[in-house]
Backbone as CSV, one residue per row, in Angstrom:
resi,resn,N_x,N_y,N_z,CA_x,CA_y,CA_z,C_x,C_y,C_z
1,MET,0.847,-1.195,0.000,0.000,0.000,0.000,0.889,1.253,0.000
2,THR,0.603,2.169,-0.895,1.408,3.390,-1.006,1.103,4.337,0.138
3,ASN,1.998,5.307,0.306,1.809,6.290,1.365,0.534,7.089,1.184
4,SER,0.189,7.384,-0.095,-1.036,8.156,-0.361,-2.272,7.355,0.019
5,ASN,-2.274,6.045,-0.295,-3.409,5.188,0.072,-3.545,5.075,1.584
6,THR,-2.427,4.951,2.246,-2.442,4.881,3.712,-2.992,6.164,4.305
7,ALA,-2.577,7.291,3.746,-3.047,8.589,4.232,-4.544,8.750,3.987
8,ASP,-5.019,8.305,2.796,-6.445,8.396,2.478,-7.267,7.535,3.430
9,LYS,-6.773,6.314,3.693,-7.483,5.416,4.596,-7.567,6.013,5.997
10,ALA,-6.465,6.593,6.457,-6.443,7.220,7.780,-7.383,8.418,7.841
11,ALA,-7.456,9.180,6.750,-8.328,10.352,6.714,-9.800,9.936,6.747
12,ARG,-10.147,8.884,5.979,-11.532,8.396,5.969,-11.927,7.858,7.342
13,TYR,-10.978,7.142,7.944,-11.245,6.599,9.288,-11.493,7.720,10.286
14,ARG,-10.649,8.750,10.239,-10.785,9.880,11.149,-12.126,10.577,10.938
15,GLN,-12.549,10.713,9.683,-13.822,11.362,9.392,-14.996,10.546,9.943
16,ARG,-14.924,9.211,9.762,-15.994,8.362,10.287,-16.077,8.458,11.802
17,MET,-14.941,8.454,12.464,-14.928,8.533,13.923,-15.397,9.892,14.423
18,GLN,-15.086,10.966,13.682,-15.559,12.293,14.053,-17.087,12.360,13.958
19,GLN,-17.627,11.771,12.884,-19.078,11.742,12.713,-19.740,10.912,13.815
20,LYS,-19.135,9.793,14.130,-19.673,8.934,15.187,-19.647,9.652,16.524
21,LYS,-18.558,10.361,16.797,-18.445,11.102,18.054,-19.522,12.172,18.162
22,GLN,-19.819,12.851,17.049,-20.862,13.867,17.069,-22.217,13.258,17.428
23,VAL,-22.508,12.081,16.857,-23.777,11.409,17.133,-23.846,10.978,18.597
24,VAL,-22.760,10.376,19.088,-22.728,9.914,20.479,-22.817,11.091,21.446
25,ASP,-22.065,12.156,21.180,-22.082,13.329,22.058,-23.475,13.956,22.112
26,ALA,-24.157,13.993,20.979,-25.508,14.561,20.931,-26.477,13.711,21.746
27,ALA,-26.330,12.383,21.665,-27.198,11.484,22.431,-26.954,11.642,23.925
28,ILE,-25.696,11.782,24.316,-25.363,11.975,25.727,-25.931,13.292,26.238
29,ALA,-25.868,14.330,25.414,-26.391,15.643,25.810,-27.903,15.599,26.010
30,ARG,-28.594,14.780,25.213,-30.054,14.676,25.336,-30.453,13.913,26.591
31,ALA,-29.599,13.003,27.070,-29.915,12.172,28.234,-29.593,12.943,29.508
32,ASP,-30.507,13.837,29.903,-30.256,14.719,31.039,-31.136,14.402,32.247
33,GLN,-31.822,13.234,32.218,-32.686,12.856,33.330,-31.991,11.851,34.238
34,GLU,-32.366,11.881,35.517,-31.903,10.876,36.470,-33.113,10.288,37.166
35,LYS,-33.185,8.966,37.222,-34.305,8.296,37.877,-33.918,6.845,38.122
36,GLY,-34.634,6.228,39.032,-34.460,4.799,39.229,-35.034,4.050,38.047
37,LEU,-34.268,3.123,37.498,-34.673,2.411,36.290,-35.319,1.063,36.611
38,LEU,-36.260,0.682,35.766,-36.834,-0.655,35.789,-36.338,-1.380,34.549
39,LEU,-35.553,-2.420,34.755,-34.971,-3.183,33.649,-35.541,-4.592,33.636
40,VAL,-35.871,-5.088,32.459,-36.377,-6.448,32.290,-35.423,-7.214,31.375
41,LEU,-34.929,-8.341,31.858,-34.057,-9.224,31.084,-34.826,-10.498,30.808
42,THR,-35.172,-10.725,29.546,-36.047,-11.832,29.203,-35.502,-12.565,27.975
43,GLY,-36.287,-13.504,27.446,-35.859,-14.272,26.283,-35.424,-15.679,26.681
44,ASN,-35.271,-16.528,25.675,-34.924,-17.934,25.908,-33.424,-18.169,26.053
45,GLY,-32.622,-17.163,25.781,-31.175,-17.334,25.828,-30.627,-17.348,27.246
46,LYS,-29.473,-17.963,27.398,-28.795,-18.031,28.691,-28.203,-16.663,29.039
47,GLY,-28.156,-16.339,30.330,-27.451,-15.147,30.758,-28.288,-14.065,31.407
48,LYS,-29.585,-14.299,31.583,-30.440,-13.260,32.166,-30.053,-12.981,33.621
49,SER,-30.012,-14.035,34.423,-29.627,-13.864,35.824,-28.170,-13.427,35.931
50,SER,-27.322,-13.987,35.072,-25.902,-13.614,35.098,-25.730,-12.118,34.851
51,SER,-26.507,-11.576,33.919,-26.455,-10.150,33.643,-26.918,-9.346,34.852
52,ALA,-27.991,-9.811,35.484,-28.503,-9.111,36.663,-27.472,-9.099,37.783
53,PHE,-26.757,-10.216,37.949,-25.758,-10.276,39.017,-24.501,-9.498,38.638
54,GLY,-24.276,-9.308,37.352,-23.212,-8.404,36.926,-23.521,-6.981,37.360
55,MET,-24.800,-6.571,37.229,-25.205,-5.247,37.698,-25.151,-5.167,39.215
56,THR,-25.411,-6.297,39.873,-25.284,-6.353,41.327,-23.854,-6.037,41.745
57,ALA,-22.889,-6.671,41.071,-21.472,-6.414,41.368,-21.122,-4.964,41.087
58,ARG,-21.627,-4.433,40.005,-21.357,-3.040,39.649,-21.881,-2.090,40.723
59,ALA,-23.113,-2.348,41.175,-23.710,-1.498,42.207,-22.919,-1.571,43.511
60,LEU,-22.533,-2.776,43.901,-21.754,-2.928,45.128,-20.414,-2.215,45.012
61,GLY,-19.843,-2.227,43.816,-18.591,-1.529,43.590,-18.699,-0.038,43.796
62,HIS,-19.909,0.488,43.636,-20.164,1.920,43.870,-20.637,2.191,45.295
63,GLY,-20.574,1.165,46.145,-20.993,1.349,47.526,-22.493,1.368,47.720
64,MET,-23.250,0.879,46.741,-24.708,0.882,46.824,-25.192,-0.343,47.602
65,ARG,-26.395,-0.242,48.131,-27.011,-1.355,48.871,-27.946,-2.101,47.922
66,VAL,-27.864,-3.427,47.941,-28.592,-4.252,46.978,-29.441,-5.300,47.699
67,GLY,-30.644,-5.505,47.197,-31.503,-6.589,47.663,-31.765,-7.552,46.516
68,VAL,-31.665,-8.853,46.795,-31.914,-9.879,45.778,-33.023,-10.798,46.260
69,ALA,-33.991,-11.044,45.383,-35.084,-11.972,45.667,-35.170,-12.966,44.521
70,GLN,-34.971,-14.238,44.821,-34.991,-15.276,43.789,-36.262,-16.110,43.889
71,PHE,-37.138,-15.950,42.910,-38.318,-16.803,42.808,-37.927,-18.087,42.071
72,ILE,-38.769,-19.121,42.188,-38.597,-20.416,41.516,-37.407,-21.185,42.079
73,LYS,-36.222,-20.619,41.998,-35.030,-21.333,42.440,-35.092,-21.596,43.945
74,GLY,-34.893,-22.854,44.319,-34.978,-23.198,45.721,-33.646,-23.562,46.331
75,ARG,-32.603,-23.642,45.533,-31.300,-24.053,46.060,-30.514,-22.857,46.575
76,SER,-29.651,-23.131,47.550,-28.844,-22.076,48.147,-27.357,-22.384,48.031
77,ASP,-26.983,-23.120,46.972,-25.578,-23.504,46.820,-24.981,-23.010,45.507
78,THR,-25.567,-21.948,44.944,-25.044,-21.420,43.689,-23.820,-20.561,43.954
79,GLY,-22.977,-20.440,42.952,-21.761,-19.651,43.093,-22.037,-18.194,43.380
80,GLU,-23.075,-17.640,42.711,-23.350,-16.223,42.911,-23.788,-15.936,44.349
81,GLU,-24.620,-16.823,44.895,-25.053,-16.595,46.276,-23.882,-16.750,47.239
82,ALA,-23.069,-17.775,47.012,-21.910,-17.994,47.888,-20.995,-16.775,47.897
83,PHE,-20.834,-16.132,46.744,-19.977,-14.947,46.660,-20.648,-13.719,47.258
84,PHE,-21.874,-13.443,46.821,-22.489,-12.176,47.217,-22.885,-12.142,48.685
85,ARG,-23.174,-13.282,49.290,-23.528,-13.284,50.707,-22.364,-12.833,51.596
86,LYS,-21.159,-12.845,51.050,-20.000,-12.380,51.802,-19.892,-10.852,51.805
87,GLN,-20.675,-10.211,50.939,-20.615,-8.752,50.833,-21.534,-8.121,51.882
88,LYS,-21.090,-7.046,52.473,-21.836,-6.419,53.569,-23.071,-5.669,53.095
89,GLN,-23.044,-5.180,51.867,-24.105,-4.281,51.405,-25.204,-5.004,50.626
90,ILE,-25.405,-6.298,50.885,-26.408,-7.033,50.130,-27.284,-7.868,51.055
91,VAL,-28.553,-7.963,50.706,-29.511,-8.837,51.383,-30.020,-9.818,50.342
92,TRP,-29.975,-11.116,50.645,-30.271,-12.154,49.647,-31.378,-13.062,50.151
93,HIS,-32.456,-13.202,49.353,-33.577,-14.067,49.711,-33.791,-15.123,48.623
94,VAL,-33.790,-16.388,49.005,-34.196,-17.479,48.104,-35.638,-17.797,48.454
95,LEU,-36.553,-17.474,47.548,-37.987,-17.498,47.857,-38.724,-18.681,47.262
96,GLY,-38.086,-19.443,46.379,-38.766,-20.536,45.711,-38.517,-21.875,46.370
97,GLU,-39.181,-22.883,45.826,-39.009,-24.258,46.301,-38.573,-25.176,45.166
98,GLY,-38.066,-24.598,44.105,-37.678,-25.404,42.953,-38.630,-25.174,41.801
99,PHE,-38.375,-25.829,40.694,-39.182,-25.643,39.495,-40.584,-26.217,39.684
100,THR,-41.528,-25.642,38.971,-42.931,-26.027,39.147,-43.179,-27.485,38.787
101,TRP,-42.378,-28.048,37.884,-42.571,-29.457,37.558,-42.068,-30.376,38.665
102,ASP,-41.344,-29.808,39.638,-40.929,-30.571,40.809,-42.019,-30.541,41.880
103,THR,-42.577,-29.380,42.139,-43.585,-29.267,43.193,-44.936,-29.812,42.749
104,GLN,-45.376,-29.447,41.546,-46.624,-29.952,40.958,-47.835,-29.672,41.849
105,ASN,-47.809,-28.549,42.540,-48.879,-28.223,43.475,-49.222,-26.743,43.322
106,LEU,-50.325,-26.457,42.634,-50.702,-25.084,42.319,-50.905,-24.251,43.580
107,GLU,-51.641,-24.795,44.547,-51.925,-24.033,45.762,-50.640,-23.703,46.520
108,ARG,-49.753,-24.680,46.589,-48.494,-24.471,47.299,-47.602,-23.480,46.568
109,ASP,-47.517,-23.609,45.223,-46.691,-22.690,44.444,-47.208,-21.256,44.548
110,THR,-48.541,-21.120,44.530,-49.144,-19.783,44.644,-48.832,-19.168,46.004
111,ALA,-48.992,-19.954,47.061,-48.718,-19.454,48.408,-47.248,-19.074,48.571
112,THR,-46.353,-19.885,48.008,-44.923,-19.595,48.095,-44.598,-18.287,47.389
113,ALA,-45.180,-18.091,46.186,-44.925,-16.865,45.427,-45.456,-15.635,46.153
114,ARG,-46.631,-15.754,46.730,-47.227,-14.601,47.419,-46.459,-14.261,48.694
115,ASN,-46.011,-15.271,49.397,-45.174,-15.008,50.569,-43.868,-14.327,50.143
116,GLY,-43.327,-14.781,49.008,-42.109,-14.177,48.484,-42.312,-12.729,48.101
117,TRP,-43.445,-12.436,47.472,-43.694,-11.060,47.051,-43.841,-10.133,48.249
118,SER,-44.360,-10.634,49.360,-44.478,-9.795,50.559,-43.095,-9.351,51.038
119,ILE,-42.080,-10.189,50.833,-40.708,-9.821,51.174,-40.184,-8.779,50.193
120,VAL,-40.489,-8.976,48.894,-40.069,-8.016,47.878,-40.711,-6.652,48.134
121,GLN,-41.979,-6.651,48.505,-42.680,-5.388,48.767,-41.948,-4.548,49.809
122,LYS,-41.419,-5.209,50.833,-40.694,-4.475,51.880,-39.437,-3.823,51.320
123,MET,-38.742,-4.527,50.407,-37.544,-3.939,49.804,-37.907,-2.786,48.888
124,LEU,-39.039,-2.910,48.180,-39.465,-1.855,47.260,-39.946,-0.605,48.000
125,CYS,-40.191,-0.727,49.291,-40.595,0.425,50.094,-39.432,1.003,50.890
126,ASP,-38.288,0.352,50.817,-37.158,0.705,51.670,-36.159,1.566,50.892
127,THR,-36.035,2.808,51.275,-35.141,3.736,50.567,-33.665,3.383,50.740
128,ARG,-33.355,2.467,51.652,-31.955,2.066,51.837,-31.455,1.189,50.692
129,PHE,-32.375,0.590,49.937,-31.976,-0.252,48.813,-31.865,0.591,47.543
130,ASP,-30.671,0.616,46.980,-30.446,1.340,45.723,-30.800,0.487,44.518
131,LEU,-30.651,-0.829,44.651,-30.935,-1.765,43.567,-31.631,-2.988,44.142
132,VAL,-32.717,-3.398,43.492,-33.421,-4.621,43.869,-33.456,-5.532,42.643
133,VAL,-32.918,-6.729,42.785,-32.934,-7.723,41.714,-34.018,-8.750,42.035
134,ILE,-34.974,-8.903,41.121,-36.062,-9.868,41.312,-35.893,-10.943,40.243
135,ASP,-35.248,-12.014,40.628,-34.858,-13.069,39.702,-36.008,-14.037,39.448
136,GLU,-36.287,-14.310,38.177,-37.321,-15.262,37.743,-38.742,-14.820,38.112
137,LEU,-38.977,-13.530,38.170,-40.321,-13.046,38.511,-41.336,-13.338,37.414
138,THR,-40.878,-13.495,36.189,-41.829,-13.659,35.085,-42.690,-14.912,35.237
139,TYR,-42.164,-15.936,35.870,-42.925,-17.184,36.000,-44.131,-17.035,36.932
140,PRO,-43.968,-16.489,38.138,-45.151,-16.263,38.980,-46.197,-15.372,38.326
141,LEU,-45.748,-14.443,37.466,-46.704,-13.595,36.751,-47.422,-14.374,35.659
142,LYS,-46.669,-15.147,34.874,-47.266,-15.911,33.772,-48.245,-16.966,34.278
143,PHE,-47.908,-17.605,35.396,-48.738,-18.676,35.924,-49.897,-18.169,36.763
144,GLY,-49.952,-16.851,36.984,-51.065,-16.271,37.713,-50.962,-16.390,39.221
145,TRP,-49.784,-16.710,39.723,-49.608,-16.808,41.174,-49.617,-15.431,41.819
146,LEU,-49.153,-14.438,41.077,-49.140,-13.064,41.567,-50.050,-12.208,40.700
147,ASP,-50.653,-11.204,41.313,-51.545,-10.296,40.595,-50.713,-9.232,39.872
148,MET,-50.869,-9.153,38.569,-50.087,-8.223,37.764,-50.315,-6.775,38.180
149,ASP,-51.560,-6.396,38.453,-51.849,-5.019,38.858,-51.116,-4.671,40.147
150,GLN,-51.114,-5.603,41.094,-50.441,-5.357,42.370,-48.939,-5.200,42.174
151,VAL,-48.357,-6.088,41.362,-46.916,-6.042,41.113,-46.523,-4.728,40.445
152,LEU,-47.261,-4.332,39.417,-46.947,-3.092,38.715,-47.119,-1.884,39.625
153,ASN,-48.141,-1.901,40.446,-48.351,-0.792,41.378,-47.208,-0.689,42.377
154,ASP,-46.763,-1.838,42.882,-45.648,-1.836,43.833,-44.366,-1.331,43.172
155,LEU,-44.148,-1.728,41.934,-42.957,-1.271,41.212,-43.001,0.232,40.957
156,GLN,-44.169,0.720,40.589,-44.300,2.144,40.277,-44.257,3.018,41.521
157,SER,-44.549,2.429,42.689,-44.601,3.202,43.928,-43.279,3.181,44.690
158,ARG,-42.272,2.539,44.139,-40.988,2.424,44.840,-40.301,3.792,44.918
159,PRO,-39.259,3.907,45.770,-38.519,5.175,45.869,-38.003,5.650,44.514
160,LEU,-37.972,6.951,44.330,-37.691,7.562,43.034,-36.378,7.089,42.405
161,MET,-35.331,6.931,43.200,-34.020,6.600,42.651,-33.651,5.127,42.816
162,GLN,-34.608,4.304,43.166,-34.330,2.874,43.337,-34.421,2.162,41.986
163,HIS,-33.371,1.412,41.658,-33.346,0.626,40.424,-33.861,-0.786,40.697
164,VAL,-34.545,-1.355,39.703,-35.056,-2.724,39.818,-34.715,-3.480,38.541
165,VAL,-34.190,-4.689,38.720,-33.904,-5.576,37.592,-34.744,-6.834,37.751
166,ILE,-35.497,-7.171,36.721,-36.356,-8.363,36.729,-35.883,-9.315,35.642
167,THR,-35.772,-10.592,35.970,-35.338,-11.577,34.988,-36.407,-12.647,34.783
168,GLY,-36.278,-13.377,33.681,-37.140,-14.528,33.424,-37.631,-14.578,31.997
169,ARG,-37.880,-15.776,31.522,-38.384,-15.973,30.160,-39.812,-15.455,30.023
170,GLY,-40.158,-15.099,28.803,-41.536,-14.753,28.478,-42.111,-13.635,29.317
171,ALA,-41.381,-12.556,29.475,-41.885,-11.427,30.266,-43.210,-10.924,29.677
172,PRO,-44.254,-10.769,30.496,-45.542,-10.286,30.003,-45.425,-8.905,29.368
173,ASP,-46.275,-8.634,28.405,-46.234,-7.361,27.688,-46.392,-6.171,28.634
174,ARG,-47.277,-6.292,29.606,-47.520,-5.160,30.510,-46.281,-4.836,31.334
175,LEU,-45.542,-5.855,31.697,-44.307,-5.622,32.438,-43.275,-4.938,31.547
176,CYS,-43.166,-5.400,30.310,-42.226,-4.781,29.367,-42.611,-3.344,29.067
177,ASP,-43.906,-3.088,28.958,-44.369,-1.723,28.690,-44.007,-0.782,29.838
178,ALA,-44.014,-1.299,31.052,-43.716,-0.465,32.217,-42.217,-0.232,32.396
179,ALA,-41.405,-1.075,31.766,-39.954,-1.018,31.962,-39.322,0.141,31.195
180,ASP,-38.178,0.593,31.694,-37.377,1.596,30.991,-36.461,0.943,29.971
181,THR,-35.968,-0.243,30.305,-35.072,-0.981,29.419,-35.496,-2.446,29.395
182,VAL,-35.629,-2.998,28.197,-35.962,-4.419,28.031,-34.920,-5.053,27.123
183,THR,-34.305,-6.121,27.590,-33.334,-6.857,26.787,-33.837,-8.279,26.606
184,GLU,-33.906,-8.721,25.354,-34.327,-10.094,25.062,-33.118,-10.892,24.605
185,MET,-32.797,-11.935,25.345,-31.645,-12.776,25.021,-32.092,-13.957,24.162
186,ARG,-31.403,-14.130,23.043,-31.800,-15.150,22.061,-30.961,-16.405,22.227
187,ASP,-31.629,-17.536,22.155,-30.961,-18.825,22.287,-30.485,-19.297,20.913
188,VAL,-29.190,-19.312,20.709,-28.610,-19.778,19.443,-28.122,-21.211,19.572
189,LYS,-27.452,-21.498,20.674,-26.890,-22.835,20.889,-26.689,-23.016,22.386
190,HIS,-26.948,-24.234,22.901,-26.795,-24.467,24.328,-26.216,-25.855,24.569
191,ALA,-25.226,-25.914,25.449,-24.534,-27.170,25.738,-25.475,-28.239,26.290
192,PHE,-26.504,-27.845,27.002,-27.424,-28.800,27.621,-28.090,-29.699,26.588
193,ARG,-28.370,-29.121,25.403,-29.021,-29.913,24.358,-28.090,-30.959,23.762
194,CYS,-26.802,-30.849,24.066,-25.839,-31.859,23.622,-25.549,-32.858,24.735
195,GLY,-26.347,-32.800,25.802,-26.198,-33.754,26.883,-25.200,-33.354,27.945
196,ILE,-24.774,-32.099,27.943,-23.800,-31.627,28.928,-24.544,-31.042,30.124
197,THR,-24.265,-31.563,31.297,-24.955,-31.120,32.506,-24.507,-29.716,32.917
198,ALA,-25.282,-29.085,33.816,-24.943,-27.749,34.301,-23.572,-27.762,34.961
199,GLN,-22.747,-26.792,34.599,-21.366,-26.751,35.060,-21.170,-25.706,36.162
200,LYS,-20.445,-26.124,37.207,-20.137,-25.228,38.310,-19.302,-24.043,37.794
201,GLY,-19.692,-22.856,38.208,-18.980,-21.652,37.771,-19.530,-21.057,36.496
202,ILE,-20.317,-21.826,35.759,-20.941,-21.345,34.523,-22.448,-21.301,34.671
203,ASP,-23.033,-22.397,35.124,-24.480,-22.499,35.276,-24.916,-22.483,36.736
204,LEU,-24.009,-22.815,37.635,-24.365,-22.948,39.058,-23.498,-22.017,39.901
């Protein structure tokens, strides 16, 4: 490549980056509001809870107080819980009894979910919590164990600067409509379908 071609390529690159910077700077200038965000992480792809716990780590790194409520999941031996329970600024609740195909009891599952939501309600009213992670909430909503109107009202009535992250497949439309940010994770390929069991440090 000649010196002139190299110079032209560098000039075009610089022009593209200048244009990109103008667009990004303009978007940043428009984003002048501050508020507690409601984020929904949904879809069939892996990583919804992992993403939520990444935000948990980020919040703790800023000295924020975090509350975690896990619906459906009944185990207390996951890597994330083992790590985060050692942190001083976090409160962790495992509210489920396992997957619904394990319990197979509608009345019991409904009662468990409602008892769990009563714990979440207290965190949503507590200004000491900067971030509340509600893991797998979409299932109690989809199955009708929790009242959607009540859940949305509780979310909307939380402290102004409190952030909430909700995870789970098949997030209901009304929940997505109420959210500030919705991310749908797509399932392209998964080791489990090849007969590989859940791996410690990756899935557990």
